[in-house]
C-alpha positions as CSV (number, residue, x, y, z in Angstrom):
1,M,-20.5,-10.5,15.9
2,R,-16.9,-11.4,15.7
3,V,-14.8,-10.5,12.7
4,L,-11.4,-12.2,11.9
5,V,-9.0,-10.1,10.0
6,I,-6.2,-12.0,8.3
7,G,-3.3,-9.6,7.8
8,A,-2.1,-6.5,9.7
9,G,-1.2,-4.3,6.8
10,I,-2.5,-0.8,6.6
11,G,-5.8,-1.9,5.0
12,G,-6.6,-4.6,7.6
13,L,-5.7,-2.3,10.5
14,C,-7.8,0.5,9.1
15,L,-10.8,-1.9,9.0
16,A,-10.0,-3.0,12.6
17,Q,-9.9,0.5,13.8
18,G,-13.3,1.3,12.3
19,L,-14.9,-2.0,13.6
20,R,-13.4,-1.3,17.1
21,Q,-15.1,2.2,17.1
22,A,-18.4,0.5,16.1
23,G,-18.2,-1.8,19.1
24,I,-17.6,-4.9,17.0
25,D,-15.4,-7.7,18.3
26,V,-12.5,-7.8,15.8
27,R,-9.4,-9.9,16.0
28,I,-6.4,-9.5,13.7
29,Y,-3.9,-12.3,12.8
30,E,-0.5,-11.5,11.2
31,R,2.0,-14.0,9.9
32,E,5.0,-11.8,10.6
33,A,6.7,-12.0,14.0
34,S,6.2,-8.3,14.7
35,V,5.3,-5.0,13.1
36,R,9.1,-4.4,12.6
37,A,9.8,-7.8,11.0
38,R,10.4,-6.6,7.4
39,Y,11.2,-3.7,5.2
40,Q,8.3,-1.2,5.0
41,G,10.2,2.0,4.3
42,F,8.6,3.9,1.5
43,R,6.3,6.8,1.0
44,I,2.7,6.5,-0.1
45,G,0.4,9.3,-1.1
46,I,-3.2,9.4,0.3
47,G,-5.9,11.8,-0.7
48,G,-9.5,12.2,-1.9
49,P,-11.8,9.2,-1.0
50,G,-8.8,7.3,0.4
51,L,-7.9,9.9,2.9
52,A,-11.5,10.5,3.8
53,A,-11.9,6.7,4.4
54,L,-8.8,6.6,6.6
55,R,-10.1,9.4,8.7
56,E,-13.5,7.8,8.9
57,C,-12.1,4.6,10.4
58,L,-9.5,6.3,12.6
59,P,-10.6,7.5,16.1
60,Q,-11.0,11.2,16.3
61,G,-8.4,11.4,19.0
62,L,-5.7,10.2,16.6
63,H,-6.5,12.7,13.8
64,P,-4.1,15.3,15.2
65,L,-1.3,12.7,15.3
66,L,-2.1,11.6,11.7
67,E,-1.9,15.2,10.5
68,A,1.3,16.0,12.4
69,S,3.2,12.8,11.5
70,T,2.7,13.1,7.8
71,G,3.8,15.5,5.1
72,E,2.6,17.7,2.4
73,L,1.8,16.2,-1.0
74,S,0.9,19.0,-3.5
75,G,2.3,21.2,-6.2
76,E,3.5,20.9,-9.7
77,R,4.5,17.6,-11.3
78,R,7.4,18.2,-13.6
79,V,9.3,16.2,-16.1
80,V,13.1,16.8,-16.5
81,D,16.0,15.3,-18.5
82,E,19.0,13.7,-16.9
83,Q,20.6,17.1,-16.4
84,L,17.5,18.4,-14.6
85,R,16.5,20.6,-17.4
86,E,12.7,20.9,-17.4
87,I,11.0,19.2,-20.4
88,R,7.4,19.9,-19.4
89,Q,4.9,20.2,-16.6
90,L,2.1,17.7,-16.0
91,G,-0.1,20.0,-13.9
92,A,-0.4,20.7,-10.2
93,L,-2.1,18.5,-7.7
94,H,-3.3,19.6,-4.3
95,G,-5.0,18.3,-1.2
96,G,-3.1,15.1,-0.7
97,T,-0.9,13.8,2.2
98,A,2.4,12.0,2.1
99,T,3.0,9.4,4.7
100,D,5.5,6.6,5.4
101,R,3.9,3.2,5.3
102,H,5.9,2.0,8.4
103,V,5.0,5.0,10.5
104,L,1.3,4.8,9.4
105,R,1.2,1.1,10.3
106,H,2.4,1.9,13.8
107,L,-0.3,4.6,14.1
108,L,-3.0,2.2,13.0
109,L,-2.0,-0.3,15.6
110,A,-2.9,2.2,18.4
111,G,-5.5,0.6,20.7
112,L,-5.4,-2.7,19.0
113,T,-2.6,-4.4,20.8
114,D,-5.0,-6.6,22.8
115,R,-6.8,-7.7,19.6
116,I,-3.8,-8.7,17.4
117,E,-1.6,-11.8,17.3
118,F,1.6,-12.0,15.4
119,G,3.3,-15.1,14.1
120,K,0.0,-16.5,12.9
121,R,0.4,-17.9,9.3
122,L,-3.0,-19.0,7.9
123,I,-3.1,-22.5,6.6
124,R,-6.8,-22.7,5.6
125,Y,-10.2,-21.6,6.7
126,T,-13.2,-23.8,7.1
127,E,-16.9,-22.7,6.8
128,L,-18.8,-24.5,9.6
129,T,-22.3,-25.8,9.5
130,D,-23.4,-23.4,12.3
131,G,-22.8,-20.4,10.0
132,T,-19.4,-19.5,11.4
133,V,-15.9,-19.7,9.9
134,R,-12.8,-21.1,11.5
135,A,-9.2,-20.0,10.6
136,E,-6.5,-22.5,11.1
137,F,-2.9,-21.5,11.6
138,A,0.5,-23.1,11.1
139,D,1.2,-23.3,14.8
140,G,-1.8,-25.5,15.3
141,S,-4.1,-22.9,16.8
142,S,-7.4,-21.7,15.4
143,A,-10.0,-18.9,15.7
144,T,-13.7,-18.8,15.0
145,G,-15.8,-15.9,13.9
146,D,-18.9,-14.8,12.0
147,L,-16.9,-13.3,9.1
148,L,-13.3,-13.8,7.9
149,V,-11.6,-10.9,6.0
150,G,-8.6,-11.6,3.8
151,A,-6.5,-8.5,4.1
152,D,-3.3,-10.5,3.6
153,G,-1.8,-8.8,0.5
154,G,-1.0,-9.7,-3.0
155,N,0.0,-13.3,-2.1
156,S,-3.2,-13.8,-0.1
157,P,-3.8,-17.4,1.1
158,V,-7.4,-16.4,1.7
159,R,-7.8,-15.4,-2.0
160,R,-6.1,-18.6,-3.1
161,Q,-8.7,-20.7,-1.2
162,L,-11.7,-18.5,-1.9
163,L,-10.9,-17.8,-5.6
164,P,-8.5,-20.5,-6.8
165,D,-8.8,-19.3,-10.4
166,A,-8.1,-15.6,-9.7
167,E,-4.8,-14.5,-11.3
168,V,-2.2,-12.0,-10.2
169,V,0.3,-11.2,-12.9
170,T,3.9,-10.1,-12.3
171,L,4.8,-7.7,-15.1
172,D,8.1,-8.0,-16.8
173,G,10.5,-5.1,-16.1
174,N,13.5,-3.9,-14.2
175,G,12.2,-1.7,-11.4
176,L,14.1,-0.5,-8.4
177,L,12.7,1.3,-5.3
178,G,15.2,3.5,-3.5
179,R,15.2,5.6,-0.4
180,T,17.8,8.3,0.4
181,P,17.9,10.5,3.5
182,L,16.5,14.0,2.8
183,T,19.1,16.8,2.7
184,E,18.9,20.4,1.5
185,R,20.7,19.3,-1.6
186,F,18.2,16.6,-2.5
187,A,15.1,18.6,-1.4
188,G,15.5,20.8,-4.5
189,L,15.0,17.7,-6.8
190,V,11.3,17.6,-5.8
191,P,10.0,21.2,-5.5
192,G,6.4,20.2,-5.8
193,F,4.3,17.0,-6.0
194,G,6.9,14.9,-7.8
195,T,9.6,14.8,-10.4
196,V,10.0,12.4,-13.4
197,V,13.5,12.1,-14.8
198,H,13.6,11.0,-18.5
199,G,17.1,9.7,-19.2
200,P,18.3,8.2,-22.5
201,E,17.8,4.6,-21.1
202,V,16.8,5.0,-17.5
203,R,13.7,6.7,-16.1
204,M,13.3,7.8,-12.5
205,L,10.4,8.9,-10.3
206,L,11.2,11.1,-7.4
207,G,8.9,11.8,-4.4
208,K,9.6,13.6,-1.1
209,M,8.7,12.3,2.3
210,E,9.3,15.4,4.5
211,F,7.5,14.9,7.9
212,R,5.9,18.0,9.3
213,R,7.4,16.9,12.6
214,P,9.5,13.9,13.7
215,P,6.9,11.1,14.2
216,H,8.3,9.7,17.4
217,L,8.5,13.2,19.0
218,V,5.0,14.2,17.9
219,A,3.6,10.9,19.3
220,A,5.3,11.5,22.6
221,E,3.6,14.9,22.8
222,L,0.1,14.3,21.4
223,A,-0.5,10.6,22.2
224,P,2.0,9.2,24.7
225,D,0.4,5.8,24.6
226,V,1.2,5.5,20.8
227,E,4.8,4.6,19.8
228,L,5.9,5.8,16.4
229,P,9.3,4.9,14.9
230,E,12.2,7.3,14.8
231,T,12.0,7.8,11.0
232,G,13.7,10.7,9.4
233,S,12.6,12.5,6.3
234,Y,13.7,11.1,2.9
235,L,13.4,11.1,-0.8
236,R,11.7,8.1,-2.2
237,W,12.6,7.2,-5.8
238,A,11.9,4.5,-8.3
239,A,14.1,3.7,-11.2
240,F,13.4,1.6,-14.3
241,L,16.3,0.0,-16.1
242,P,16.5,-1.1,-19.8
243,E,14.9,-4.5,-20.5
244,Y,18.2,-6.0,-21.7
245,I,19.8,-5.7,-18.2
246,R,19.1,-9.1,-16.7
247,P,19.2,-10.7,-14.2
248,L,19.4,-8.0,-11.5
249,P,21.7,-8.8,-8.6
250,A,20.2,-10.0,-5.3
251,D,21.8,-7.5,-3.0
252,W,21.2,-3.7,-2.9
253,P,24.8,-2.5,-3.1
254,A,25.3,-4.5,-6.3
255,V,22.0,-3.2,-7.7
256,R,22.9,0.3,-6.7
257,D,26.3,0.1,-8.4
258,L,24.6,-1.2,-11.6
259,L,22.3,1.8,-11.6
260,L,25.2,4.1,-10.9
261,G,27.0,2.7,-14.0
262,G,23.9,3.5,-16.1
263,I,23.6,7.1,-14.9
264,A,27.3,8.1,-14.5
265,D,26.9,11.1,-16.8
266,W,23.7,12.3,-15.2
267,H,23.5,15.5,-13.1
268,P,25.7,15.1,-10.0
269,D,22.7,15.5,-7.6
270,L,21.0,12.5,-9.2
271,V,24.1,10.4,-9.1
272,E,24.7,11.3,-5.4
273,L,21.0,10.6,-4.6
274,V,21.5,6.9,-5.7
275,R,25.0,6.7,-4.2
276,Q,23.6,7.7,-0.7
277,S,20.6,5.3,-0.9
278,D,19.6,3.5,2.3
279,V,20.7,-0.2,2.0
280,V,18.0,-1.4,4.4
281,N,15.1,0.5,2.8
282,S,15.9,0.0,-0.9
283,S,15.2,-3.0,-3.0
284,V,14.2,-4.4,-6.4
285,L,10.6,-3.4,-7.3
286,T,8.2,-6.1,-8.4
287,V,5.2,-4.7,-10.3
288,R,2.1,-6.9,-10.1
289,C,-1.6,-6.5,-10.9
290,A,-4.7,-8.7,-10.5
291,K,-6.9,-9.8,-13.4
292,P,-10.6,-8.8,-12.9
293,V,-12.8,-11.4,-11.4
294,P,-16.6,-11.6,-11.4
295,H,-18.5,-11.6,-8.1
296,W,-18.1,-15.0,-6.6
297,G,-21.2,-15.4,-4.5
298,T,-21.1,-14.1,-1.0
299,R,-20.0,-16.3,1.8
300,R,-18.7,-15.6,5.3
301,V,-15.3,-14.9,3.8
302,T,-14.4,-11.7,1.9
303,L,-11.4,-9.8,0.7
304,L,-10.0,-6.2,0.7
305,G,-7.0,-4.3,-0.6
306,D,-4.2,-6.0,-2.4
307,A,-5.7,-9.4,-1.6
308,I,-8.2,-8.8,-4.3
309,H,-7.1,-5.9,-6.5
310,V,-3.3,-5.5,-6.3
311,M,-2.2,-2.9,-8.8
312,P,0.9,-1.2,-10.1
313,P,2.1,1.8,-8.1
314,S,1.9,4.1,-11.2
315,G,-1.6,5.4,-10.3
316,G,-0.8,6.0,-6.6
317,M,-4.1,4.3,-5.8
318,G,-3.2,1.1,-4.0
319,A,-3.4,2.3,-0.4
320,N,-6.2,4.7,-1.2
321,T,-8.3,1.9,-2.6
322,A,-7.6,-0.3,0.4
323,F,-8.7,2.4,2.8
324,R,-11.9,2.8,0.7
325,D,-12.5,-0.9,1.0
326,A,-12.0,-0.8,4.8
327,A,-14.4,2.0,5.3
328,G,-17.0,0.5,3.0
329,L,-16.9,-2.9,4.7
330,C,-16.9,-1.2,8.1
331,R,-20.1,0.6,7.3
332,A,-21.7,-2.6,6.1
333,L,-20.8,-4.5,9.2
334,T,-21.8,-1.6,11.5
335,A,-25.3,-1.8,9.9
336,V,-25.4,-5.5,10.7
337,E,-24.3,-4.9,14.3
338,R,-27.1,-2.3,14.7
339,G,-29.7,-4.7,13.4
340,E,-30.2,-2.6,10.3
341,A,-29.0,-5.3,7.8
342,E,-28.4,-9.0,7.5
343,L,-24.7,-10.1,7.2
344,L,-24.5,-11.8,3.9
345,P,-26.6,-9.2,1.9
346,A,-24.5,-6.4,3.5
347,V,-21.2,-8.0,2.6
348,E,-22.4,-8.7,-0.9
349,R,-23.2,-5.0,-1.4
350,Y,-19.7,-4.1,-0.2
351,E,-18.2,-6.7,-2.5
352,R,-20.0,-5.6,-5.7
353,E,-19.1,-2.0,-5.1
354,M,-15.5,-2.8,-4.3
355,L,-15.0,-5.0,-7.4
356,E,-16.3,-2.2,-9.6
357,Y,-14.1,0.7,-8.3
358,G,-11.2,-1.6,-7.3
359,F,-10.6,-3.0,-10.8
360,A,-11.3,0.4,-12.3
361,A,-8.3,1.6,-10.2
362,V,-6.2,-1.4,-11.5
363,A,-7.0,-0.5,-15.1
364,E,-6.2,3.2,-14.6
365,S,-2.9,2.3,-13.0
366,L,-2.0,0.1,-15.9
367,E,-2.9,2.9,-18.4
368,Q,-0.5,5.2,-16.6
369,L,2.3,2.7,-16.3
370,P,4.0,3.2,-19.7
371,A,4.5,6.9,-19.0
372,F,6.5,6.2,-15.9
373,A,7.9,2.8,-16.4
374,P,8.6,2.1,-20.1
375,S,10.7,-0.9,-19.4
376,V,7.7,-2.6,-17.7
377,T,6.1,-4.7,-20.4
378,A,2.6,-3.5,-21.0
379,G,1.9,-6.7,-23.0
380,A,2.1,-8.7,-19.8
381,A,-0.9,-6.7,-18.4
382,P,-4.0,-8.7,-17.7
383,A,-6.3,-9.2,-20.6
384,G,-9.6,-7.4,-20.0
385,A,-8.2,-5.0,-17.4
386,A,-9.2,-2.0,-19.4
387,S,-12.8,-3.2,-19.4
388,A,-12.9,-2.7,-15.6
389,H,-13.6,1.0,-16.2
């Protein structure tokens, strides 16, 4: 069995790692020119079923590197005002792991370099009469396999062809995603799991990405054949501006100065946090979510991660749900490879389970969104999303 994975994000690579362990011929096709082609610099939290799924797919030999190149994600979640005076606590969370998406993506590429091709933009796929599926790329090349998996993100070309009526909604709002190098001064802003700053007009979410050890150094020690980027610890923050501030500038220095004007009388540590933000790894934040879709009737094409159930970041479940998808689909295909199941029924079981928990995660993220991002218009949320519970 040959599986074609379209997209080399963390969900698609997690699936590929699991399939490789199962002895399945997997090939990955990524439209970007390289793994370093675009901005990926932000922290994500993984835990619970998502972390278990990632570990399930990742070879045991890479588990120590995963542990050493991540950071702690636990402790109290607190809400403070713009002068850092505590308003309330939201309760402690424990057992999670903080990781940098760019670092994790490099880790997930380990052992897959001979199975991945960059610069491959999918144009279309064709389901052939012999029961296989052919992927056709913009450079004129093609690839054929027994199953094609769209792991190509929120703008998925695979989803557009497979489910032309599926909708992804961009929510109205003025969100910014910033990253600032971690110093002793800024570390105190996030003493636990995370900090929410409630200002008069601006709201900020702060999260700490403090690596246990520098990723590139720990890779050199534990897995010399794995190259991890030289990424330093940082504070990841999101800010949400009032609705009337439109349009936002296109370049980060201008966006940063706009935010600084709105928080000029805030606590000096928060002002300086914004002032020292990383120009390369900060940007305007687009919040999107998918409308629920019914099961479409299984074919030799399927979807995982943001390609099917993209969700707001407010629930912290996007990456965790993608890893859960990857592990579930890997288990289904492993059963097929072992002769314990037929391909289409196995894929259908995966799809039905994925649609249920995936759109439940979308709904939960939408429900949590107003508490963190009041300027993001809840009225633009997909009708029927709450029914996905």
